[in-house]
Residue frames as qw, qx, qy, qz and C-alpha x, y, z in Angstrom:
[[0.179, 0.746, 0.282, 0.576, 111.57, 146.36, 54.27],
 [0.461, -0.882, -0.092, 0.005, 111.90, 147.82, 57.82],
 [0.714, -0.402, 0.208, 0.535, 115.60, 147.16, 57.82],
 [0.484, 0.437, 0.346, 0.674, 115.91, 148.89, 54.43],
 [0.106, -0.896, -0.215, -0.374, 114.27, 151.96, 55.80],
 [0.650, -0.734, 0.074, 0.184, 116.45, 151.88, 58.95],
 [0.740, -0.081, 0.263, 0.614, 119.55, 151.59, 56.74],
 [0.145, -0.447, 0.132, 0.873, 118.78, 154.98, 55.20],
 [0.077, 0.316, 0.731, 0.599, 116.45, 154.32, 52.31],
 [0.316, -0.044, 0.119, -0.940, 113.64, 156.94, 52.29],
 [0.429, 0.208, 0.766, -0.431, 110.31, 155.62, 53.50],
 [0.603, 0.555, 0.042, -0.571, 108.50, 156.71, 50.32],
 [0.399, 0.517, -0.700, -0.289, 110.96, 154.75, 48.16],
 [0.110, -0.107, 0.968, -0.198, 110.55, 151.58, 50.31],
 [0.507, 0.369, 0.552, -0.549, 106.76, 151.95, 50.10],
 [0.598, 0.578, -0.247, -0.497, 106.83, 152.25, 46.28],
 [0.193, 0.403, -0.886, -0.124, 109.16, 149.16, 46.03],
 [0.059, 0.084, 0.967, -0.232, 106.78, 146.97, 48.05],
 [0.263, -0.372, -0.594, -0.663, 103.53, 148.50, 46.74],
 [0.381, -0.576, -0.680, 0.248, 102.24, 149.57, 50.12],
 [0.081, -0.897, -0.119, -0.419, 101.07, 152.91, 51.64],
 [0.224, 0.478, -0.531, 0.663, 103.19, 154.75, 54.15],
 [0.628, -0.419, 0.242, -0.610, 100.44, 154.16, 56.74],
 [0.983, -0.032, -0.152, -0.100, 100.77, 150.42, 56.23],
 [0.616, 0.430, -0.460, 0.473, 104.50, 150.67, 56.45],
 [0.092, -0.499, 0.482, -0.714, 104.31, 152.40, 59.85],
 [0.841, -0.292, 0.088, -0.447, 101.77, 149.88, 61.08],
 [0.934, 0.145, -0.290, 0.150, 104.18, 147.07, 60.21],
 [0.398, 0.473, -0.484, 0.619, 107.07, 148.96, 61.75],
 [0.443, -0.503, 0.345, -0.657, 105.10, 149.51, 64.98],
 [0.945, -0.159, 0.031, -0.283, 104.20, 145.81, 65.14],
 [0.966, 0.104, -0.038, 0.234, 107.42, 144.16, 63.90],
 [0.230, 0.843, -0.328, 0.358, 110.08, 146.90, 64.48],
 [0.254, -0.660, 0.634, -0.313, 113.03, 145.61, 66.44],
 [0.888, -0.064, 0.426, -0.162, 112.22, 141.92, 65.69],
 [0.159, -0.348, 0.831, 0.403, 114.24, 139.39, 63.85],
 [0.533, 0.114, -0.568, -0.616, 112.68, 137.43, 61.07],
 [0.402, -0.121, -0.900, 0.114, 112.42, 134.34, 63.28],
 [0.044, 0.231, 0.593, -0.770, 110.77, 136.43, 66.01],
 [0.438, 0.215, -0.132, -0.863, 108.17, 137.71, 63.50],
 [0.514, 0.025, -0.789, -0.335, 107.50, 134.18, 62.33],
 [0.243, -0.175, -0.858, 0.418, 106.95, 132.99, 65.89],
 [0.204, 0.244, 0.327, -0.890, 104.59, 135.88, 66.48],
 [0.525, 0.162, -0.409, -0.729, 102.60, 135.11, 63.41],
 [0.493, -0.063, -0.864, -0.077, 102.39, 131.39, 64.36],
 [0.103, -0.222, -0.746, 0.619, 101.25, 132.28, 67.83],
 [0.374, 0.221, 0.079, -0.897, 98.55, 134.65, 66.51],
 [0.563, 0.084, -0.647, -0.508, 97.32, 131.89, 64.15],
 [0.370, -0.103, -0.890, 0.246, 97.27, 129.41, 67.03],
 [0.082, 0.221, 0.522, -0.820, 95.38, 131.90, 69.22],
 [0.495, 0.172, -0.215, -0.824, 92.78, 132.48, 66.53],
 [0.538, -0.003, -0.807, -0.241, 92.26, 128.71, 66.14],
 [0.257, -0.189, -0.828, 0.461, 91.85, 128.25, 69.89],
 [0.253, 0.192, 0.263, -0.911, 89.42, 131.11, 70.11],
 [0.582, 0.085, -0.467, -0.660, 87.31, 129.55, 67.41],
 [0.486, -0.068, -0.869, 0.066, 87.36, 126.21, 69.26],
 [0.050, -0.198, -0.659, 0.723, 86.30, 127.87, 72.47],
 [0.412, 0.155, -0.008, -0.898, 83.46, 129.65, 70.76],
 [0.600, 0.025, -0.681, -0.418, 82.26, 126.42, 69.17],
 [0.369, -0.110, -0.849, 0.361, 82.47, 124.64, 72.52],
 [0.138, 0.191, 0.443, -0.865, 80.56, 127.42, 74.31],
 [0.550, 0.105, -0.318, -0.765, 77.83, 127.19, 71.55],
 [0.558, -0.029, -0.818, -0.134, 77.60, 123.47, 72.03],
 [0.192, -0.171, -0.759, 0.597, 77.21, 123.89, 75.75],
 [0.333, 0.168, 0.196, -0.907, 74.49, 126.49, 75.36],
 [0.603, 0.045, -0.552, -0.574, 72.61, 124.18, 72.96],
 [0.467, -0.078, -0.863, 0.175, 72.93, 121.23, 75.38],
 [0.020, 0.172, 0.596, -0.784, 71.61, 123.41, 78.28],
 [0.493, 0.120, -0.104, -0.856, 68.65, 124.51, 76.14],
 [0.626, -0.009, -0.715, -0.309, 67.80, 120.85, 75.23],
 [0.343, -0.093, -0.824, 0.441, 68.21, 119.79, 78.84],
 [0.169, 0.144, 0.396, -0.891, 65.95, 122.58, 80.06],
 [0.573, 0.072, -0.308, -0.756, 63.19, 121.72, 77.58],
 [0.517, -0.029, -0.850, -0.096, 63.12, 118.09, 78.63],
 [0.177, -0.257, -0.753, 0.580, 62.22, 118.94, 82.25]]
């Protein structure tokens, strides 16, 4: 849809076609503008992997905190 707008289609028409607001369009354009489809897919995959790793880190930190509490209570 960004390429359609860059090709000369009015932004309002592109937004109506894809059922999004103009604010959403400009957010997408700021994030994905100038990227190829493969680059956008790679970015999305990296964001998903980053979210998964952050979740694993949070769970590990919680486990460590629980183990420290248990160890402190034993002594």
